[in-house]
Each structure stands twice: as C-alpha cells, then as structure tokens.
All heavy atoms as a GROMACS GRO file, in nm:
protein
  592
    1MET      N    1  -0.269  14.926 -13.050
    1MET     CA    2  -0.316  15.027 -12.960
    1MET      C    3  -0.216  15.038 -12.846
    1MET      O    4  -0.173  14.939 -12.790
    1MET     CB    5  -0.454  14.988 -12.908
    1MET     CG    6  -0.512  15.089 -12.817
    1MET     SD    7  -0.690  15.082 -12.801
    1MET     CE    8  -0.714  14.928 -12.721
    2GLU      N    9  -0.180  15.159 -12.813
    2GLU     CA   10  -0.081  15.182 -12.708
    2GLU      C   11  -0.150  15.217 -12.577
    2GLU      O   12  -0.241  15.298 -12.573
    2GLU     CB   13   0.011  15.297 -12.751
    2GLU     CG   14   0.135  15.302 -12.671
    2GLU     CD   15   0.242  15.385 -12.741
    2GLU    OE1   16   0.220  15.431 -12.853
    2GLU    OE2   17   0.345  15.401 -12.678
    3LEU      N   18  -0.107  15.153 -12.470
    3LEU     CA   19  -0.165  15.177 -12.338
    3LEU      C   20  -0.082  15.279 -12.262
    3LEU      O   21   0.036  15.297 -12.287
    3LEU     CB   22  -0.170  15.045 -12.260
    3LEU     CG   23  -0.249  14.933 -12.326
    3LEU    CD1   24  -0.237  14.806 -12.244
    3LEU    CD2   25  -0.395  14.973 -12.342
    4LEU      N   26  -0.144  15.342 -12.164
    4LEU     CA   27  -0.072  15.436 -12.079
    4LEU      C   28   0.028  15.360 -11.992
    4LEU      O   29  -0.007  15.258 -11.933
    4LEU     CB   30  -0.168  15.514 -11.990
    4LEU     CG   31  -0.264  15.608 -12.061
    4LEU    CD1   32  -0.361  15.668 -11.961
    4LEU    CD2   33  -0.189  15.716 -12.134
    5PRO      N   34   0.152  15.406 -11.984
    5PRO     CA   35   0.251  15.336 -11.902
    5PRO      C   36   0.227  15.361 -11.753
    5PRO      O   37   0.185  15.470 -11.713
    5PRO     CB   38   0.384  15.395 -11.947
    5PRO     CG   39   0.349  15.530 -11.997
    5PRO     CD   40   0.210  15.520 -12.054
    6TYR      N   41   0.253  15.260 -11.673
    6TYR     CA   42   0.245  15.274 -11.527
    6TYR      C   43   0.379  15.321 -11.473
    6TYR      O   44   0.483  15.293 -11.532
    6TYR     CB   45   0.212  15.139 -11.462
    6TYR     CG   46   0.070  15.096 -11.480
    6TYR    CD1   47   0.038  14.989 -11.562
    6TYR    CD2   48  -0.033  15.160 -11.413
    6TYR    CE1   49  -0.092  14.949 -11.578
    6TYR    CE2   50  -0.164  15.121 -11.429
    6TYR     CZ   51  -0.193  15.015 -11.511
    6TYR     OH   52  -0.322  14.975 -11.527
    7LEU      N   53   0.376  15.389 -11.361
    7LEU     CA   54   0.498  15.425 -11.290
    7LEU      C   55   0.520  15.321 -11.181
    7LEU      O   56   0.453  15.324 -11.078
    7LEU     CB   57   0.487  15.565 -11.230
    7LEU     CG   58   0.478  15.680 -11.329
    7LEU    CD1   59   0.463  15.812 -11.255
    7LEU    CD2   60   0.599  15.684 -11.418
    8MET      N   61   0.608  15.227 -11.205
    8MET     CA   62   0.636  15.122 -11.108
    8MET      C   63   0.739  15.172 -11.007
    8MET      O   64   0.817  15.261 -11.035
    8MET     CB   65   0.688  14.997 -11.179
    8MET     CG   66   0.594  14.945 -11.284
    8MET     SD   67   0.436  14.910 -11.212
    8MET     CE   68   0.400  14.755 -11.284
    9ALA      N   69   0.742  15.110 -10.892
    9ALA     CA   70   0.831  15.153 -10.784
    9ALA      C   71   0.977  15.154 -10.825
    9ALA      O   72   1.050  15.247 -10.795
    9ALA     CB   73   0.810  15.064 -10.662
   10ALA      N   74   1.024  15.053 -10.894
   10ALA     CA   75   1.166  15.044 -10.931
   10ALA      C   76   1.191  15.085 -11.076
   10ALA      O   77   1.294  15.051 -11.132
   10ALA     CB   78   1.215  14.901 -10.907
   11LEU      N   79   1.099  15.156 -11.135
   11LEU     CA   80   1.112  15.194 -11.275
   11LEU      C   81   1.223  15.296 -11.296
   11LEU      O   82   1.225  15.401 -11.230
   11LEU     CB   83   0.980  15.254 -11.325
   11LEU     CG   84   0.972  15.297 -11.470
   11LEU    CD1   85   0.982  15.174 -11.561
   11LEU    CD2   86   0.843  15.370 -11.496
   12ALA      N   87   1.316  15.264 -11.385
   12ALA     CA   88   1.420  15.361 -11.421
   12ALA      C   89   1.356  15.463 -11.515
   12ALA      O   90   1.265  15.433 -11.590
   12ALA     CB   91   1.535  15.289 -11.491
   13GLN      N   92   1.402  15.583 -11.511
   13GLN     CA   93   1.353  15.693 -11.596
   13GLN      C   94   1.203  15.714 -11.581
   13GLN      O   95   1.128  15.711 -11.677
   13GLN     CB   96   1.390  15.668 -11.741
   13GLN     CG   97   1.538  15.661 -11.766
   13GLN     CD   98   1.571  15.640 -11.912
   13GLN    OE1   99   1.485  15.614 -11.994
   13GLN    NE2  100   1.698  15.654 -11.945
   14LYS      N  101   1.158  15.735 -11.459
   14LYS     CA  102   1.016  15.757 -11.433
   14LYS      C  103   0.962  15.876 -11.513
   14LYS      O  104   0.848  15.874 -11.558
   14LYS     CB  105   0.991  15.780 -11.285
   14LYS     CG  106   1.004  15.656 -11.199
   14LYS     CD  107   0.966  15.691 -11.057
   14LYS     CE  108   0.998  15.593 -10.953
   14LYS     NZ  109   0.984  15.462 -10.950
   15ARG      N  110   1.047  15.977 -11.530
   15ARG     CA  111   1.002  16.096 -11.605
   15ARG      C  112   0.964  16.060 -11.747
   15ARG      O  113   0.867  16.113 -11.800
   15ARG     CB  114   1.110  16.203 -11.605
   15ARG     CG  115   1.111  16.284 -11.478
   15ARG     CD  116   1.210  16.398 -11.489
   15ARG     NE  117   1.291  16.392 -11.370
   15ARG     CZ  118   1.421  16.393 -11.366
   15ARG    NH1  119   1.490  16.404 -11.475
   15ARG    NH2  120   1.484  16.386 -11.252
   16ALA      N  121   1.041  15.972 -11.811
   16ALA     CA  122   1.012  15.934 -11.950
   16ALA      C  123   0.876  15.865 -11.960
   16ALA      O  124   0.796  15.894 -12.049
   16ALA     CB  125   1.122  15.844 -12.004
   17ALA      N  126   0.848  15.773 -11.867
   17ALA     CA  127   0.719  15.704 -11.867
   17ALA      C  128   0.605  15.802 -11.838
   17ALA      O  129   0.499  15.797 -11.902
   17ALA     CB  130   0.720  15.591 -11.765
   18HIS      N  131   0.626  15.892 -11.745
   18HIS     CA  132   0.524  15.991 -11.711
   18HIS      C  133   0.497  16.085 -11.829
   18HIS      O  134   0.382  16.113 -11.861
   18HIS     CB  135   0.569  16.071 -11.588
   18HIS     CG  136   0.470  16.174 -11.546
   18HIS    ND1  137   0.350  16.142 -11.486
   18HIS    CD2  138   0.472  16.308 -11.556
   18HIS    CE1  139   0.283  16.252 -11.462
   18HIS    NE2  140   0.354  16.355 -11.503
   19ASN      N  141   0.604  16.131 -11.893
   19ASN     CA  142   0.587  16.220 -12.008
   19ASN      C  143   0.514  16.151 -12.123
   19ASN      O  144   0.431  16.210 -12.190
   19ASN     CB  145   0.722  16.274 -12.055
   19ASN     CG  146   0.780  16.373 -11.957
   19ASN    OD1  147   0.711  16.427 -11.873
   19ASN    ND2  148   0.910  16.396 -11.967
   20LYS      N  149   0.546  16.023 -12.145
   20LYS     CA  150   0.478  15.947 -12.250
   20LYS      C  151   0.328  15.938 -12.218
   20LYS      O  152   0.244  15.955 -12.306
   20LYS     CB  153   0.538  15.808 -12.262
   20LYS     CG  154   0.473  15.723 -12.367
   20LYS     CD  155   0.541  15.588 -12.376
   20LYS     CE  156   0.476  15.503 -12.482
   20LYS     NZ  157   0.539  15.371 -12.491
   21ALA      N  158   0.295  15.912 -12.092
   21ALA     CA  159   0.155  15.903 -12.052
   21ALA      C  160   0.084  16.037 -12.075
   21ALA      O  161  -0.029  16.040 -12.123
   21ALA     CB  162   0.145  15.861 -11.906
   22LEU      N  163   0.151  16.147 -12.043
   22LEU     CA  164   0.090  16.278 -12.064
   22LEU      C  165   0.067  16.306 -12.213
   22LEU      O  166  -0.036  16.361 -12.251
   22LEU     CB  167   0.178  16.388 -12.004
   22LEU     CG  168   0.183  16.392 -11.852
   22LEU    CD1  169   0.279  16.501 -11.805
   22LEU    CD2  170   0.045  16.416 -11.793
   23ARG      N  171   0.161  16.267 -12.299
   23ARG     CA  172   0.144  16.286 -12.444
   23ARG      C  173   0.026  16.204 -12.495
   23ARG      O  174  -0.054  16.252 -12.576
   23ARG     CB  175   0.271  16.250 -12.519
   23ARG     CG  176   0.381  16.353 -12.503
   23ARG     CD  177   0.496  16.326 -12.600
   23ARG     NE  178   0.557  16.198 -12.579
   23ARG     CZ  179   0.655  16.171 -12.492
   23ARG    NH1  180   0.703  16.268 -12.417
   23ARG    NH2  181   0.706  16.051 -12.482
   24LEU      N  182   0.013  16.079 -12.449
   24LEU     CA  183  -0.099  15.996 -12.492
   24LEU      C  184  -0.231  16.053 -12.443
   24LEU      O  185  -0.329  16.057 -12.518
   24LEU     CB  186  -0.080  15.852 -12.442
   24LEU     CG  187   0.032  15.774 -12.508
   24LEU    CD1  188   0.056  15.642 -12.437
   24LEU    CD2  189   0.003  15.751 -12.656
   25LEU      N  190  -0.235  16.099 -12.318
   25LEU     CA  191  -0.357  16.161 -12.266
   25LEU      C  192  -0.393  16.287 -12.344
   25LEU      O  193  -0.509  16.311 -12.375
   25LEU     CB  194  -0.340  16.195 -12.118
   25LEU     CG  195  -0.364  16.082 -12.021
   25LEU    CD1  196  -0.328  16.125 -11.880
   25LEU    CD2  197  -0.508  16.035 -12.027
   26ASP      N  198  -0.293  16.366 -12.376
   26ASP     CA  199  -0.318  16.488 -12.453
   26ASP      C  200  -0.381  16.454 -12.587
   26ASP      O  201  -0.474  16.521 -12.631
   26ASP     CB  202  -0.186  16.564 -12.474
   26ASP     CG  203  -0.206  16.694 -12.550
   26ASP    OD1  204  -0.295  16.772 -12.511
   26ASP    OD2  205  -0.133  16.716 -12.648
   27GLY      N  206  -0.331  16.350 -12.651
   27GLY     CA  207  -0.388  16.310 -12.780
   27GLY      C  208  -0.530  16.260 -12.769
   27GLY      O  209  -0.609  16.274 -12.863
   28LEU      N  210  -0.567  16.204 -12.656
   28LEU     CA  211  -0.701  16.150 -12.639
   28LEU      C  212  -0.802  16.253 -12.593
   28LEU      O  213  -0.918  16.251 -12.635
   28LEU     CB  214  -0.699  16.034 -12.538
   28LEU     CG  215  -0.624  15.910 -12.585
   28LEU    CD1  216  -0.612  15.812 -12.470
   28LEU    CD2  217  -0.696  15.848 -12.702
   29VAL      N  218  -0.762  16.345 -12.506
   29VAL     CA  219  -0.860  16.438 -12.451
   29VAL      C  220  -0.880  16.563 -12.536
   29VAL      O  221  -0.980  16.631 -12.521
   29VAL     CB  222  -0.827  16.477 -12.305
   29VAL    CG1  223  -0.827  16.356 -12.215
   29VAL    CG2  224  -0.697  16.551 -12.295
   30GLN      N  225  -0.789  16.593 -12.623
   30GLN     CA  226  -0.802  16.706 -12.714
   30GLN      C  227  -0.869  16.658 -12.842
   30GLN      O  228  -0.808  16.652 -12.947
   30GLN     CB  229  -0.665  16.767 -12.745
   30GLN     CG  230  -0.585  16.808 -12.626
   30GLN     CD  231  -0.644  16.928 -12.555
   30GLN    OE1  232  -0.709  17.012 -12.616
   30GLN    NE2  233  -0.623  16.937 -12.426
   31LEU      N  234  -0.994  16.620 -12.834
   31LEU     CA  235  -1.059  16.549 -12.943
   31LEU      C  236  -1.109  16.640 -13.054
   31LEU      O  237  -1.228  16.663 -13.070
   31LEU     CB  238  -1.172  16.462 -12.890
   31LEU     CG  239  -1.126  16.337 -12.819
   31LEU    CD1  240  -1.245  16.258 -12.769
   31LEU    CD2  241  -1.040  16.252 -12.908
   32SER      N  242  -1.017  16.689 -13.132
   32SER     CA  243  -1.050  16.751 -13.259
   32SER      C  244  -0.970  16.675 -13.363
   32SER      O  245  -0.855  16.642 -13.340
   32SER     CB  246  -1.014  16.900 -13.261
   32SER     OG  247  -0.875  16.916 -13.246
   33VAL      N  248  -1.032  16.640 -13.474
   33VAL     CA  249  -0.965  16.559 -13.574
   33VAL      C  250  -0.959  16.630 -13.708
   33VAL      O  251  -1.044  16.713 -13.739
   33VAL     CB  252  -1.033  16.420 -13.591
   33VAL    CG1  253  -1.023  16.338 -13.464
   33VAL    CG2  254  -1.176  16.434 -13.634
   34LYS      N  255  -0.856  16.597 -13.784
   34LYS     CA  256  -0.841  16.655 -13.918
   34LYS      C  257  -0.928  16.584 -14.019
   34LYS      O  258  -0.970  16.642 -14.118
   34LYS     CB  259  -0.696  16.648 -13.962
   34LYS     CG  260  -0.606  16.740 -13.879
   34LYS     CD  261  -0.469  16.750 -13.938
   34LYS     CE  262  -0.475  16.837 -14.057
   34LYS     NZ  263  -0.386  16.947 -14.068
   35SER      N  264  -0.954  16.453 -13.996
   35SER     CA  265  -1.032  16.376 -14.092
   35SER      C  266  -1.097  16.256 -14.024
   35SER      O  267  -1.039  16.197 -13.934
   35SER     CB  268  -0.943  16.328 -14.206
   35SER     OG  269  -1.012  16.238 -14.290
   36ARG      N  270  -1.217  16.221 -14.072
   36ARG     CA  271  -1.285  16.099 -14.028
   36ARG      C  272  -1.290  15.997 -14.139
   36ARG      O  273  -1.347  15.890 -14.122
   36ARG     CB  274  -1.428  16.132 -13.986
   36ARG     CG  275  -1.436  16.218 -13.865
   36ARG     CD  276  -1.577  16.256 -13.831
   36ARG     NE  277  -1.676  16.158 -13.877
   36ARG     CZ  278  -1.804  16.169 -13.856
   36ARG    NH1  279  -1.851  16.273 -13.791
   36ARG    NH2  280  -1.888  16.079 -13.899
   37SER      N  281  -1.232  16.028 -14.254
   37SER     CA  282  -1.242  15.938 -14.369
   37SER      C  283  -1.105  15.897 -14.422
   37SER      O  284  -1.095  15.844 -14.532
   37SER     CB  285  -1.322  16.005 -14.480
   37SER     OG  286  -1.259  16.126 -14.518
   38GLN      N  287  -1.002  15.918 -14.345
   38GLN     CA  288  -0.865  15.886 -14.386
   38GLN      C  289  -0.843  15.734 -14.380
   38GLN      O  290  -0.867  15.672 -14.278
   38GLN     CB  291  -0.767  15.957 -14.292
   38GLN     CG  292  -0.626  15.962 -14.340
   38GLN     CD  293  -0.596  16.089 -14.416
   38GLN    OE1  294  -0.675  16.182 -14.418
   38GLN    NE2  295  -0.482  16.092 -14.479
   39THR      N  296  -0.798  15.675 -14.491
   39THR     CA  297  -0.770  15.531 -14.492
   39THR      C  298  -0.622  15.502 -14.502
   39THR      O  299  -0.580  15.388 -14.485
   39THR     CB  300  -0.843  15.461 -14.609
   39THR    OG1  301  -0.802  15.521 -14.731
   39THR    CG2  302  -0.993  15.469 -14.593
   40ALA      N  303  -0.540  15.602 -14.530
   40ALA     CA  304  -0.394  15.586 -14.536
   40ALA      C  305  -0.331  15.703 -14.461
   40ALA      O  306  -0.386  15.811 -14.455
   40ALA     CB  307  -0.345  15.584 -14.680
   41ALA      N  308  -0.215  15.676 -14.403
   41ALA     CA  309  -0.146  15.781 -14.327
   41ALA      C  310  -0.111  15.897 -14.419
   41ALA      O  311  -0.074  15.877 -14.534
   41ALA     CB  312  -0.020  15.725 -14.263
   42PRO      N  313  -0.121  16.020 -14.371
   42PRO     CA  314  -0.085  16.136 -14.453
   42PRO      C  315   0.065  16.138 -14.481
   42PRO      O  316   0.144  16.082 -14.404
   42PRO     CB  317  -0.127  16.256 -14.367
   42PRO     CG  318  -0.134  16.203 -14.228
   42PRO     CD  319  -0.166  16.059 -14.238
   43ALA      N  320   0.103  16.202 -14.590
   43ALA     CA  321   0.244  16.204 -14.631
   43ALA      C  322   0.333  16.276 -14.531
   43ALA      O  323   0.443  16.230 -14.502
   43ALA     CB  324   0.256  16.270 -14.769
   44SER      N  325   0.287  16.386 -14.477
   44SER     CA  326   0.371  16.461 -14.383
   44SER      C  327   0.286  16.518 -14.269
   44SER      O  328   0.257  16.638 -14.266
   44SER     CB  329   0.446  16.572 -14.456
   44SER     OG  330   0.355  16.656 -14.523
   45PRO      N  331   0.247  16.433 -14.175
   45PRO     CA  332   0.167  16.483 -14.063
   45PRO      C  333   0.253  16.568 -13.969
   45PRO      O  334   0.375  16.554 -13.965
   45PRO     CB  335   0.121  16.356 -13.992
   45PRO     CG  336   0.227  16.256 -14.024
   45PRO     CD  337   0.276  16.291 -14.162
   46THR      N  338   0.188  16.656 -13.897
   46THR     CA  339   0.258  16.736 -13.798
   46THR      C  340   0.210  16.695 -13.659
   46THR      O  341   0.105  16.633 -13.644
   46THR     CB  342   0.233  16.886 -13.820
   46THR    OG1  343   0.093  16.910 -13.811
   46THR    CG2  344   0.283  16.931 -13.955
   47ASP      N  345   0.290  16.728 -13.558
   47ASP     CA  346   0.251  16.694 -13.422
   47ASP      C  347   0.114  16.750 -13.391
   47ASP      O  348   0.078  16.859 -13.435
   47ASP     CB  349   0.354  16.747 -13.322
   47ASP     CG  350   0.474  16.656 -13.309
   47ASP    OD1  351   0.473  16.545 -13.367
   47ASP    OD2  352   0.570  16.693 -13.240
   48ARG      N  353   0.038  16.673 -13.318
   48ARG     CA  354  -0.098  16.703 -13.275
   48ARG      C  355  -0.203  16.683 -13.384
   48ARG      O  356  -0.320  16.714 -13.362
   48ARG     CB  357  -0.108  16.842 -13.215
   48ARG     CG  358  -0.023  16.855 -13.091
   48ARG     CD  359  -0.049  16.982 -13.019
   48ARG     NE  360   0.028  16.981 -12.895
   48ARG     CZ  361   0.032  17.080 -12.813
   48ARG    NH1  362  -0.035  17.188 -12.837
   48ARG    NH2  363   0.105  17.071 -12.703
   49ASP      N  364  -0.166  16.632 -13.501
   49ASP     CA  365  -0.266  16.594 -13.601
   49ASP      C  366  -0.335  16.468 -13.551
   49ASP      O  367  -0.269  16.374 -13.507
   49ASP     CB  368  -0.202  16.566 -13.737
   49ASP     CG  369  -0.164  16.692 -13.812
   49ASP    OD1  370  -0.194  16.803 -13.764
   49ASP    OD2  371  -0.105  16.679 -13.921
   50ARG      N  372  -0.468  16.466 -13.558
   50ARG     CA  373  -0.546  16.350 -13.514
   50ARG      C  374  -0.640  16.308 -13.625
   50ARG      O  375  -0.697  16.391 -13.695
   50ARG     CB  376  -0.626  16.385 -13.389
   50ARG     CG  377  -0.542  16.413 -13.269
   50ARG     CD  378  -0.630  16.467 -13.155
   50ARG     NE  379  -0.550  16.512 -13.044
   50ARG     CZ  380  -0.495  16.633 -13.037
   50ARG    NH1  381  -0.513  16.720 -13.133
   50ARG    NH2  382  -0.422  16.666 -12.932
   51TYR      N  383  -0.659  16.176 -13.637
   51TYR     CA  384  -0.745  16.120 -13.740
   51TYR      C  385  -0.830  16.009 -13.679
   51TYR      O  386  -0.781  15.930 -13.599
   51TYR     CB  387  -0.662  16.060 -13.854
   51TYR     CG  388  -0.571  16.159 -13.920
   51TYR    CD1  389  -0.442  16.180 -13.872
   51TYR    CD2  390  -0.614  16.234 -14.028
   51TYR    CE1  391  -0.358  16.273 -13.930
   51TYR    CE2  392  -0.530  16.328 -14.087
   51TYR     CZ  393  -0.403  16.347 -14.038
   51TYR     OH  394  -0.321  16.439 -14.096
   52ILE      N  395  -0.957  16.002 -13.720
   52ILE     CA  396  -1.039  15.885 -13.689
   52ILE      C  397  -1.023  15.794 -13.809
   52ILE      O  398  -1.052  15.834 -13.923
   52ILE     CB  399  -1.186  15.924 -13.665
   52ILE    CG1  400  -1.197  16.011 -13.540
   52ILE    CG2  401  -1.271  15.798 -13.652
   52ILE    CD1  402  -1.336  16.063 -13.514
   53LEU      N  403  -0.976  15.674 -13.785
   53LEU     CA  404  -0.949  15.582 -13.895
   53LEU      C  405  -1.080  15.532 -13.956
   53LEU      O  406  -1.169  15.488 -13.886
   53LEU     CB  407  -0.867  15.463 -13.845
   53LEU     CG  408  -0.735  15.498 -13.775
   53LEU    CD1  409  -0.662  15.372 -13.735
   53LEU    CD2  410  -0.649  15.586 -13.863
   54ALA      N  411  -1.086  15.541 -14.089
   54ALA     CA  412  -1.205  15.497 -14.162
   54ALA      C  413  -1.194  15.348 -14.194
   54ALA      O  414  -1.087  15.288 -14.183
   54ALA     CB  415  -1.219  15.578 -14.290
   55SER      N  416  -1.304  15.288 -14.236
   55SER     CA  417  -1.300  15.149 -14.280
   55SER      C  418  -1.205  15.135 -14.397
   55SER      O  419  -1.196  15.224 -14.481
   55SER     CB  420  -1.440  15.104 -14.324
   55SER     OG  421  -1.527  15.103 -14.215
   56GLY      N  422  -1.132  15.025 -14.403
   56GLY     CA  423  -1.040  15.001 -14.513
   56GLY      C  424  -0.903  15.062 -14.490
   56GLY      O  425  -0.830  15.089 -14.585
   57VAL      N  426  -0.864  15.083 -14.365
   57VAL     CA  427  -0.732  15.139 -14.334
   57VAL      C  428  -0.625  15.050 -14.395
   57VAL      O  429  -0.630  14.928 -14.386
   57VAL     CB  430  -0.712  15.150 -14.181
   57VAL    CG1  431  -0.568  15.180 -14.146
   57VAL    CG2  432  -0.802  15.257 -14.125
   58SER      N  433  -0.527  15.114 -14.460
   58SER     CA  434  -0.419  15.040 -14.525
   58SER      C  435  -0.285  15.089 -14.475
   58SER      O  436  -0.276  15.145 -14.368
   58SER     CB  437  -0.432  15.056 -14.677
   58SER     OG  438  -0.423  15.192 -14.712
   59GLY      N  439  -0.182  15.070 -14.556
   59GLY     CA  440  -0.045  15.102 -14.518
   59GLY      C  441  -0.025  15.241 -14.463
   59GLY      O  442  -0.109  15.328 -14.474
   60GLY      N  443   0.091  15.260 -14.401
   60GLY     CA  444   0.125  15.388 -14.343
   60GLY      C  445   0.100  15.393 -14.194
   60GLY      O  446   0.166  15.464 -14.122
   61TRP      N  447   0.002  15.319 -14.149
   61TRP     CA  448  -0.024  15.306 -14.006
   61TRP      C  449   0.004  15.160 -13.970
   61TRP      O  450  -0.087  15.078 -13.964
   61TRP     CB  451  -0.167  15.343 -13.971
   61TRP     CG  452  -0.190  15.489 -13.952
   61TRP    CD1  453  -0.119  15.571 -13.871
   61TRP    CD2  454  -0.289  15.570 -14.014
   61TRP    NE1  455  -0.169  15.698 -13.878
   61TRP    CE2  456  -0.272  15.700 -13.966
   61TRP    CE3  457  -0.390  15.545 -14.106
   61TRP    CZ2  458  -0.353  15.806 -14.005
   61TRP    CZ3  459  -0.469  15.649 -14.145
   61TRP    CH2  460  -0.451  15.778 -14.096
   62PRO      N  461   0.131  15.127 -13.945
   62PRO     CA  462   0.165  14.988 -13.917
   62PRO      C  463   0.086  14.934 -13.798
   62PRO      O  464   0.071  15.000 -13.696
   62PRO     CB  465   0.314  14.992 -13.883
   62PRO     CG  466   0.363  15.122 -13.937
   62PRO     CD  467   0.245  15.215 -13.937
   63GLY      N  468   0.032  14.815 -13.814
   63GLY     CA  469  -0.044  14.752 -13.708
   63GLY      C  470  -0.189  14.794 -13.700
   63GLY      O  471  -0.264  14.744 -13.618
   64TRP      N  472  -0.231  14.887 -13.784
   64TRP     CA  473  -0.369  14.936 -13.778
   64TRP      C  474  -0.456  14.882 -13.891
   64TRP      O  475  -0.574  14.912 -13.896
   64TRP     CB  476  -0.372  15.088 -13.780
   64TRP     CG  477  -0.320  15.149 -13.654
   64TRP    CD1  478  -0.192  15.184 -13.628
   64TRP    CD2  479  -0.394  15.176 -13.535
   64TRP    NE1  480  -0.181  15.234 -13.501
   64TRP    CE2  481  -0.303  15.231 -13.442
   64TRP    CE3  482  -0.526  15.162 -13.499
   64TRP    CZ2  483  -0.342  15.270 -13.315
   64TRP    CZ3  484  -0.564  15.201 -13.372
   64TRP    CH2  485  -0.473  15.254 -13.282
   65ALA      N  486  -0.399  14.806 -13.985
   65ALA     CA  487  -0.477  14.755 -14.097
   65ALA      C  488  -0.595  14.673 -14.044
   65ALA      O  489  -0.580  14.592 -13.954
   65ALA     CB  490  -0.390  14.670 -14.188
   66GLY      N  491  -0.710  14.697 -14.099
   66GLY     CA  492  -0.830  14.627 -14.055
   66GLY      C  493  -0.903  14.695 -13.940
   66GLY      O  494  -1.015  14.660 -13.908
   67TRP      N  495  -0.840  14.792 -13.875
   67TRP     CA  496  -0.904  14.864 -13.765
   67TRP      C  497  -0.978  14.984 -13.824
   67TRP      O  498  -0.936  15.044 -13.920
   67TRP     CB  499  -0.800  14.914 -13.667
   67TRP     CG  500  -0.734  14.808 -13.588
   67TRP    CD1  501  -0.649  14.713 -13.635
   67TRP    CD2  502  -0.745  14.785 -13.449
   67TRP    NE1  503  -0.607  14.633 -13.533
   67TRP    CE2  504  -0.664  14.676 -13.417
   67TRP    CE3  505  -0.815  14.848 -13.347
   67TRP    CZ2  506  -0.652  14.626 -13.288
   67TRP    CZ3  507  -0.802  14.800 -13.218
   67TRP    CH2  508  -0.722  14.690 -13.190
   68HIS      N  509  -1.087  15.021 -13.764
   68HIS     CA  510  -1.154  15.145 -13.800
   68HIS      C  511  -1.225  15.199 -13.678
   68HIS      O  512  -1.241  15.130 -13.579
   68HIS     CB  513  -1.248  15.126 -13.919
   68HIS     CG  514  -1.366  15.040 -13.891
   68HIS    ND1  515  -1.357  14.904 -13.885
   68HIS    CD2  516  -1.495  15.071 -13.865
   68HIS    CE1  517  -1.475  14.854 -13.858
   68HIS    NE2  518  -1.561  14.954 -13.844
   69GLN      N  519  -1.265  15.324 -13.687
   69GLN     CA  520  -1.326  15.395 -13.575
   69GLN      C  521  -1.232  15.408 -13.456
   69GLN      O  522  -1.275  15.414 -13.342
   69GLN     CB  523  -1.458  15.330 -13.534
   69GLN     CG  524  -1.561  15.326 -13.643
   69GLN     CD  525  -1.603  15.465 -13.690
   69GLN    OE1  526  -1.625  15.553 -13.610
   69GLN    NE2  527  -1.611  15.484 -13.819
   70ASN      N  528  -1.101  15.406 -13.481
   70ASN     CA  529  -1.001  15.429 -13.378
   70ASN      C  530  -0.934  15.562 -13.404
   70ASN      O  531  -0.938  15.614 -13.514
   70ASN     CB  532  -0.896  15.317 -13.378
   70ASN     CG  533  -0.948  15.192 -13.312
   70ASN    OD1  534  -0.959  15.188 -13.192
   70ASN    ND2  535  -0.981  15.091 -13.391
   71LEU      N  536  -0.868  15.614 -13.304
   71LEU     CA  537  -0.803  15.743 -13.314
   71LEU      C  538  -0.653  15.722 -13.336
   71LEU      O  539  -0.590  15.647 -13.264
   71LEU     CB  540  -0.826  15.820 -13.184
   71LEU     CG  541  -0.771  15.961 -13.176
   71LEU    CD1  542  -0.844  16.053 -13.272
   71LEU    CD2  543  -0.785  16.014 -13.034
   72ALA      N  544  -0.599  15.787 -13.437
   72ALA     CA  545  -0.454  15.788 -13.461
   72ALA      C  546  -0.408  15.932 -13.450
   72ALA      O  547  -0.475  16.023 -13.497
   72ALA     CB  548  -0.422  15.733 -13.600
   73PHE      N  549  -0.293  15.953 -13.384
   73PHE     CA  550  -0.244  16.090 -13.373
   73PHE      C  551  -0.092  16.094 -13.378
   73PHE      O  552  -0.026  15.998 -13.346
   73PHE     CB  553  -0.299  16.161 -13.250
   73PHE     CG  554  -0.262  16.099 -13.117
   73PHE    CD1  555  -0.150  16.142 -13.048
   73PHE    CD2  556  -0.341  16.002 -13.063
   73PHE    CE1  557  -0.118  16.086 -12.926
   73PHE    CE2  558  -0.311  15.946 -12.940
   73PHE     CZ  559  -0.198  15.988 -12.872
   74GLN      N  560  -0.042  16.208 -13.419
   74GLN     CA  561   0.101  16.234 -13.434
   74GLN      C  562   0.149  16.307 -13.309
   74GLN      O  563   0.092  16.407 -13.270
   74GLN     CB  564   0.123  16.321 -13.558
   74GLN     CG  565   0.264  16.362 -13.584
   74GLN     CD  566   0.343  16.255 -13.655
   74GLN    OE1  567   0.290  16.154 -13.696
   74GLN    NE2  568   0.471  16.276 -13.669
   75THR      N  569   0.254  16.253 -13.247
   75THR     CA  570   0.314  16.320 -13.132
   75THR      C  571   0.463  16.292 -13.129
   75THR      O  572   0.504  16.180 -13.156
   75THR     CB  573   0.247  16.278 -13.000
   75THR    OG1  574   0.305  16.352 -12.893
   75THR    CG2  575   0.261  16.131 -12.972
   76ASP      N  576   0.541  16.392 -13.104
   76ASP     CA  577   0.686  16.382 -13.100
   76ASP      C  578   0.744  16.316 -13.225
   76ASP      O  579   0.833  16.233 -13.219
   76ASP     CB  580   0.732  16.304 -12.975
   76ASP     CG  581   0.704  16.382 -12.848
   76ASP    OD1  582   0.692  16.506 -12.855
   76ASP    OD2  583   0.693  16.319 -12.741
   77GLY      N  584   0.689  16.351 -13.340
   77GLY     CA  585   0.741  16.303 -13.468
   77GLY      C  586   0.704  16.160 -13.502
   77GLY      O  587   0.754  16.105 -13.600
   78ALA      N  588   0.617  16.098 -13.426
   78ALA     CA  589   0.576  15.958 -13.456
   78ALA      C  590   0.426  15.942 -13.442
   78ALA      O  591   0.360  16.018 -13.379
   78ALA     CB  592   0.648  15.862 -13.362
   0.00000   0.00000   0.00000
C-alpha cells in the first residue's frame, strides 16, 4: 500500500512529491471501478482504471497477493 508523500522542509523536487500525492488522491476520491471481482492484473490497463481486489489475488499486482477488498489503480503507466 502506498502512502501519500509529505512535503518536508528540505525536500528536493517538492513538485514531484506534490504531484504524486495528487495522483494518489485522484485515484482514491474518484471511486468508480471497472471490476470488483478481478483476481489478476489486466493485460493492458489504461490510466485511471480502478479495481477492487477480490479474494484470491494473484500475480500481476506485485506485493498484493493475499490482499482483498483493497483498491488498485493505474496512473502514469504504472
């Protein structure tokens, strides 16, 4: 699970951290999903595709195996 980045006082490239936070927020607050029963990552997702992970999540979503009822979304090609 990815957390929102903080803007620290001495942080280099504050814009990059801020933009990342905005992309993550956009993915969370625009809650429309393509599927609630997806157990594997789609072959060719597009930006802004969102999925609620179903029980039995497997490959394609590295680090998400065993998780379910979480939100996965595509942003900036990842």
